[in-house]
Every structure is written in C-alpha cells, then in structure tokens.
C-alpha positions as CSV (number, residue, x, y, z in Angstrom):
1,Q,-17.7,0.2,8.1
2,V,-13.9,0.6,7.9
3,Q,-12.6,3.0,5.4
4,L,-9.1,2.8,3.9
5,V,-7.6,5.6,1.9
6,E,-4.3,5.2,0.1
7,S,-2.0,8.0,-1.0
8,G,1.6,8.6,-2.3
9,G,1.4,6.9,-5.6
10,G,2.7,8.5,-8.8
11,S,5.2,8.2,-11.6
12,V,8.9,7.7,-11.0
13,Q,11.9,6.6,-13.0
14,A,13.6,3.3,-12.5
15,G,15.8,3.4,-9.4
16,G,13.7,6.0,-7.7
17,S,11.6,5.8,-4.5
18,L,8.0,6.3,-3.4
19,R,6.3,6.1,0.0
20,L,2.7,5.0,0.2
21,S,0.4,5.6,3.1
22,C,-2.9,4.0,4.1
23,A,-5.1,5.6,6.7
24,A,-7.9,3.6,8.4
25,S,-11.0,5.2,9.8
26,R,-14.5,4.4,11.0
27,Y,-13.4,1.1,12.6
28,T,-15.4,-0.5,15.4
29,Y,-13.2,-3.5,16.2
30,S,-9.5,-4.0,16.9
31,R,-7.0,-4.2,14.0
32,C,-5.7,-7.7,13.5
33,F,-3.3,-7.1,10.6
34,M,-2.8,-5.0,7.5
35,G,-1.0,-5.3,4.2
36,W,-0.3,-4.2,0.7
37,F,-1.2,-5.9,-2.5
38,R,-0.7,-5.0,-6.1
39,Q,-2.2,-5.8,-9.5
40,A,-0.9,-5.0,-13.0
41,P,-3.2,-5.1,-16.0
42,G,-3.8,-8.7,-17.1
43,K,-2.0,-10.1,-14.1
44,E,-3.2,-11.7,-10.9
45,R,-3.2,-9.8,-7.6
46,E,-0.1,-10.5,-5.6
47,A,1.0,-9.8,-2.0
48,V,3.6,-7.1,-1.5
49,A,4.1,-6.7,2.3
50,G,2.2,-6.7,5.5
51,I,2.3,-6.4,9.3
52,D,1.0,-9.6,11.1
53,Y,-0.9,-10.1,14.3
54,Y,2.3,-10.0,16.3
55,G,3.6,-6.8,14.7
56,S,6.2,-8.5,12.5
57,A,6.9,-7.2,9.0
58,L,6.4,-9.7,6.2
59,Y,7.4,-9.5,2.6
60,A,7.0,-11.3,-0.7
61,D,10.3,-12.7,-1.8
62,S,10.6,-10.3,-4.7
63,M,10.2,-7.3,-2.5
64,K,12.8,-8.2,0.2
65,G,15.6,-5.7,0.4
66,R,13.8,-3.0,-1.6
67,F,10.5,-2.4,0.2
68,T,9.9,-1.6,3.9
69,V,6.5,-1.8,5.5
70,S,5.7,-0.1,8.8
71,Q,2.7,1.1,10.8
72,D,1.6,3.7,13.3
73,N,-0.5,1.9,15.9
74,I,-2.0,5.1,17.3
75,K,-3.1,6.5,14.0
76,N,-4.0,3.1,12.4
77,T,-1.9,4.1,9.4
78,L,0.2,1.7,7.3
79,Y,3.2,2.7,5.2
80,L,5.2,1.2,2.4
81,Q,8.6,2.7,1.5
82,M,9.6,1.6,-1.9
83,D,13.2,2.0,-3.0
84,S,15.1,0.9,-6.1
85,L,11.9,0.7,-8.1
86,K,11.8,-1.3,-11.3
87,P,9.5,-1.1,-14.3
88,E,8.0,-4.4,-13.3
89,D,6.8,-2.8,-10.1
90,T,4.2,-0.8,-12.1
91,A,0.8,-1.7,-10.8
92,M,-2.2,-0.5,-8.8
93,Y,-1.3,-0.8,-5.2
94,Y,-4.1,-1.7,-2.7
95,C,-4.1,-1.4,1.1
96,A,-6.0,-4.1,3.0
97,A,-7.0,-4.5,6.6
98,N,-8.5,-7.1,8.9
99,F,-10.6,-5.8,11.7
100,R,-12.4,-8.4,13.8
101,R,-13.5,-9.1,17.4
102,V,-11.4,-12.2,17.4
103,C,-8.1,-12.2,15.5
104,P,-6.5,-15.3,14.0
105,T,-3.2,-16.0,15.6
106,R,-1.5,-17.7,12.6
107,N,0.2,-15.5,10.0
108,R,-2.4,-14.3,7.5
109,A,-0.9,-10.9,6.5
110,L,0.1,-12.0,3.0
111,V,-3.1,-13.9,2.2
112,D,-5.6,-11.7,0.3
113,D,-8.6,-13.9,1.2
114,E,-8.1,-13.2,4.9
115,Y,-8.8,-9.5,4.5
116,N,-12.3,-8.0,5.0
117,Y,-11.6,-4.4,4.0
118,W,-9.9,-2.9,1.0
119,G,-8.9,0.6,-0.2
120,Q,-9.6,2.0,-3.7
121,G,-5.9,1.7,-4.7
122,T,-3.2,4.1,-5.8
123,Q,-1.3,3.8,-9.1
124,V,2.4,3.4,-9.2
125,T,4.2,3.7,-12.6
126,V,7.9,3.1,-13.0
127,S,9.5,4.1,-16.3
128,S,12.8,2.8,-17.6
C-alpha cells in the first residue's frame, strides 16, 4: 500500500517559517491529488492546502498569502512552505494522498473524506 512520510516540523517563534515535505512510496496507481491537513488538540481536522487533479494549488482561506504548496511530480513529493507563522497555526500536520485507477475530475483536494492514504503527521509548534 502507499506510504506517506512527512518531515520538516518543529518549533518556531511567531513570524518564523517552516517547510514541510511529504514523500510518497510503494504506490501502484497514478496519483490523483495530494494535500495537507492539520488538527490541534480538541479541534476538528481542517484543510490547509492541496494540489488538485489538474495541478492547481488550492488553499483554505485562512492560509492564503502565508502558505505555499507545491509538488515534484517525478519524486511524488508534496511540499508546504509556511511563512509568517502564528501561534494559532500550532497543530499536527498530516499529508494525504489519493491514488486510484480512475481519478475524479472535480476538485477534491481540500476534502478529507476523498483521500485514501494518510501519513503519520508532523508536529508544528509556534510560540508567541
């Protein structure tokens, strides 16, 4: 089955930056789309950013202008550049991927129920 491994998390002061990476391996079907989600203690999981079926970057409204998502198609690796970090960005960040024989053509990259593979997560802590 597909394996996703995140890296790049850590502790940073408010206003700082981090770059997360997610490497996919052991895949047997084509990649449809990938994305980042996060979950803070006691909070619901929320979408952060993703790359849709057509290769377009998508962002949750609160992330626009601060986060940048990109991918390396050859390496099947997803990245998340996080700038101007705030304490409210503190959460466990998860990489997710959709690998299928037939891909949906409508935008699904920010919908968590559409993903069939998940990484273990990487912790991001932002102090004031």
